[in-house]
Phi, psi and omega in degrees: 000124181281168179296324178293323176297318179299317179298312185291321189265334185250307180291324186300319175301325175295316179298314181300316179295325179296313181299318180292317182289327176297324178292314185278325186262344183226357183055038180248148176256131181222152177226144177271141177258179182292139178280163180205168176262138180257153174274117181305326182292336182256000184290134182234137177289133185265351173127337181203135180208145168258127189243143174224108183280146181236152178218177184096234181292337175230119175264111183184197182218127171270129180243135162259104204242119189236152156287145182305320182294328177290315178300318181295316179299317180290320178299319178295321178295322177295317179298319180294319183284318186274317184260346186072022182261108183267005180274110185291148174252137188263359181214168179273077175273190185298318180294317178295318179300323178296317180296315179293324179294319179299315179293313181298318179295325177296311181298307184295318181298313181293317181296316182290327175296316178296317182293330180298335180286343183279349179054050181273359181075027181240131177255137181249127177274167179297143181290150172219174191241144180238131179239356189225151183295325182298316179295319179297319179300324179293325178290331181282347180300124177082003181288129181257328182223149172226128173252132183234137175233113177285145174236123181261121178260120185302127178080359184239306183141206189239144165225181191225147160259127176238141170244108177273113188249119178270313182215142172250116179261101185291145178290148180257359181295146181282137181290142177299128181300142185289351177271357180288155182268126180245134176253130178251123184242115177198144181282347179263123180301320181299319180294315179299317180295317182295317180293322176302318180293319178298318179296323177300321178296334179270359178098004181264110181251344181273075186239130174244161185236150170224141189260358174195177184295322179296317177299321181296316180298316181295315182288332176299319180291321185273329187259340180051058179294157179268347184200145178231137162250120189226127175292161179263305185272110182214157176289162178071307178206121179292159183298324180294325177287320176299320178303314180300317181291321178295321182290343173290333179269325193210127182258349193253329186300127181296134178228124177249128182270149179239142175200154177279345182228135176275090181265110187297323179295321178291320176301314181299319179297313180297319179298328180294339179260358175092095174231161180263357179160182187212125181247129176271120177282161008272157169257150178235171179298333179285320187254338188302305183302315182292325178294312180298323184298333181295337183260355184263030179225000000 
């Protein structure tokens, strides 16, 4: 997994949840800026961070990293929106810490639940908070790479998502041969066309399409594809129902589900029938090829 893949597939869900939660929990508008790599030797603690350590294929720490004044402004907005308390607090006292913890746990919890569906081989620990340089220095020990994504909050300022990466444990699974047949199942022609193009960029040209779950079941029997990307919500027969019918015929062919919403109950149902992962749409030309490639090995 490249550093750009890590940014797109791991940091981006945290950023997306942050933008959404700031809107709903603080009535704030925020935008993400372009990501970049930081030099670990020059990295400096800004004063307040919510941390989520990772293990498995990536040994490191995801930080939601603030200057104290930015954290305080956001915490006051959260208190006003959630508690109806318009009296500002000027420091990160216990009440402010509670407001920031509620927001941080919401962001980290939702992002890690969504990421767990991607089957990236990464485990996320419970979030905790850092207020001092000494603790940050301990987290920086052994860090080889840092990926940073700035987030600009309108009227407040900037904070950062950082991924402090100590080790990348590359997967040893063999990549799906480019001559294998892949079936793309989605009721929207644009989605099928875009995924076909992303696969083409990865060298996969033997691609067939199905426009709903019923079509997918029939073509699976007649075409014998080696791999499936399948949407869930479709006319005639939903993807989860098509999955069940396909698994009556075949238990081994890898199937990755697609959906616009990360519904944990739906993920659990699909996993019970055997899937290789779950992708939350939309995919774009920037992220699509690298996201699909993670499941083709």
